[in-house]
C-alpha positions as CSV (number, residue, x, y, z in Angstrom):
1,M,39.5,107.8,43.4
2,S,40.7,111.3,43.9
3,E,38.3,114.0,43.1
4,E,41.1,116.3,42.2
5,S,43.5,115.8,39.3
6,L,46.9,117.2,38.9
7,P,47.7,119.6,36.0
8,T,48.5,117.7,32.9
9,D,52.1,118.8,32.9
10,A,52.5,117.2,36.4
11,L,51.3,113.7,35.2
12,P,53.7,110.9,34.7
13,E,53.9,110.0,31.0
14,Y,52.0,106.7,31.4
15,A,49.2,108.3,33.4
16,E,48.8,110.9,30.7
17,R,48.5,108.2,28.0
18,V,45.9,106.3,30.1
19,L,43.8,109.4,30.6
20,E,44.1,110.2,26.8
21,V,42.6,106.7,26.1
22,T,39.9,107.3,28.7
23,D,38.9,110.6,26.9
24,L,38.5,108.6,23.6
25,I,35.9,106.2,25.0
26,P,32.5,107.4,23.6
27,P,29.6,108.1,26.0
28,G,27.6,105.0,26.7
29,R,30.6,102.7,26.1
30,V,33.3,101.3,28.4
31,M,36.7,99.7,28.3
32,T,38.2,97.4,30.9
33,Y,41.4,98.3,32.8
34,G,43.0,95.5,30.8
35,D,41.6,96.8,27.5
36,V,43.2,100.2,28.1
37,A,46.6,98.6,29.0
38,E,46.4,96.4,25.9
39,W,45.4,99.3,23.7
40,L,48.5,101.2,25.0
41,G,50.7,98.1,24.6
42,E,52.1,98.8,28.0
43,G,51.3,98.0,31.7
44,G,48.4,95.9,32.9
45,P,45.0,96.3,34.5
46,R,46.5,97.1,37.9
47,Q,48.7,99.9,36.5
48,V,45.7,101.4,34.7
49,G,43.6,101.1,37.9
50,R,46.3,102.9,39.9
51,V,46.4,105.7,37.3
52,M,42.6,106.1,37.5
53,A,42.6,106.1,41.3
54,L,45.4,108.7,41.5
55,Y,44.7,111.0,38.5
56,G,41.3,110.0,37.0
57,G,39.0,112.4,39.0
58,A,38.7,114.9,36.1
59,A,38.4,112.1,33.5
60,A,35.4,110.0,32.5
61,W,36.5,107.4,35.1
62,W,33.2,105.6,35.0
63,R,34.0,104.5,31.4
64,V,37.0,102.3,32.6
65,V,35.6,99.3,34.4
66,R,36.3,95.9,35.8
67,S,36.0,93.1,33.2
68,D,32.9,91.6,35.0
69,G,31.0,95.0,34.8
70,V,30.7,95.4,38.6
71,L,30.6,99.0,39.5
72,L,33.5,100.6,41.4
73,P,33.0,100.0,45.1
74,G,32.2,103.2,46.9
75,H,31.3,105.0,43.7
76,E,28.4,102.9,42.5
77,L,25.7,105.5,42.7
78,R,27.8,108.3,41.0
79,A,28.8,105.8,38.3
80,L,25.2,104.7,37.9
81,D,24.1,108.3,37.4
82,H,26.6,108.7,34.6
83,Y,25.7,105.4,33.0
84,R,22.0,106.2,33.0
85,A,22.6,109.7,31.6
86,E,24.8,108.3,28.8
87,G,22.6,105.3,28.0
88,T,25.2,102.8,28.9
89,P,23.8,99.2,28.7
90,L,23.3,97.8,32.2
91,R,22.3,94.4,33.6
92,E,19.9,94.6,36.5
93,A,21.2,93.1,39.7
94,S,19.8,89.8,40.9
95,R,18.0,89.8,44.2
96,T,20.9,87.9,45.8
97,S,23.5,90.5,44.9
98,E,24.5,92.8,47.7
99,G,22.8,96.2,47.4
100,H,21.0,95.1,44.3
101,V,23.1,97.5,42.2
102,P,23.1,96.9,38.4
103,R,26.3,96.3,36.6
104,V,27.5,97.2,33.1
105,D,26.4,94.9,30.4
106,M,29.9,94.2,29.0
107,R,28.7,92.3,25.9
108,R,26.8,95.4,24.7
109,A,28.8,98.3,26.3
110,R,32.4,97.3,25.7
111,W,34.2,99.5,23.2
112,D,37.0,98.0,21.1
113,G,38.5,101.3,20.0
114,V,37.1,101.2,16.5
115,G,36.5,104.8,15.2
116,R,39.1,106.1,17.7
117,A,40.8,109.4,17.1
118,E,43.0,109.6,14.0
119,G,46.7,110.0,14.5
120,H,46.9,107.6,17.5
121,T,49.5,104.9,17.1
């Protein structure tokens, strides 16, 4: 994931839409890459993941996750700091999991878009 983001006027239209959805996700909640694509009615998890990797550095990137709740490889500790600060429900890692890093509790943390910003179609 890039730490830097391009100015909004330099973003492809799809990337701009993905980042707008990311901004709507409340603190302490998450959506999967597939959820974002479904919500937009366009693209798929890989396209959303690519947008987040290229342009998501200034967005709340930690709120868009894999469907299994596993933290983004290479960014686990930074994401974990955000999750703990926001009160995102986590599942403690088992002793057999590599690095013993918790993962997002998808059952409790997943946001379905209810209460989203008015005016979105």
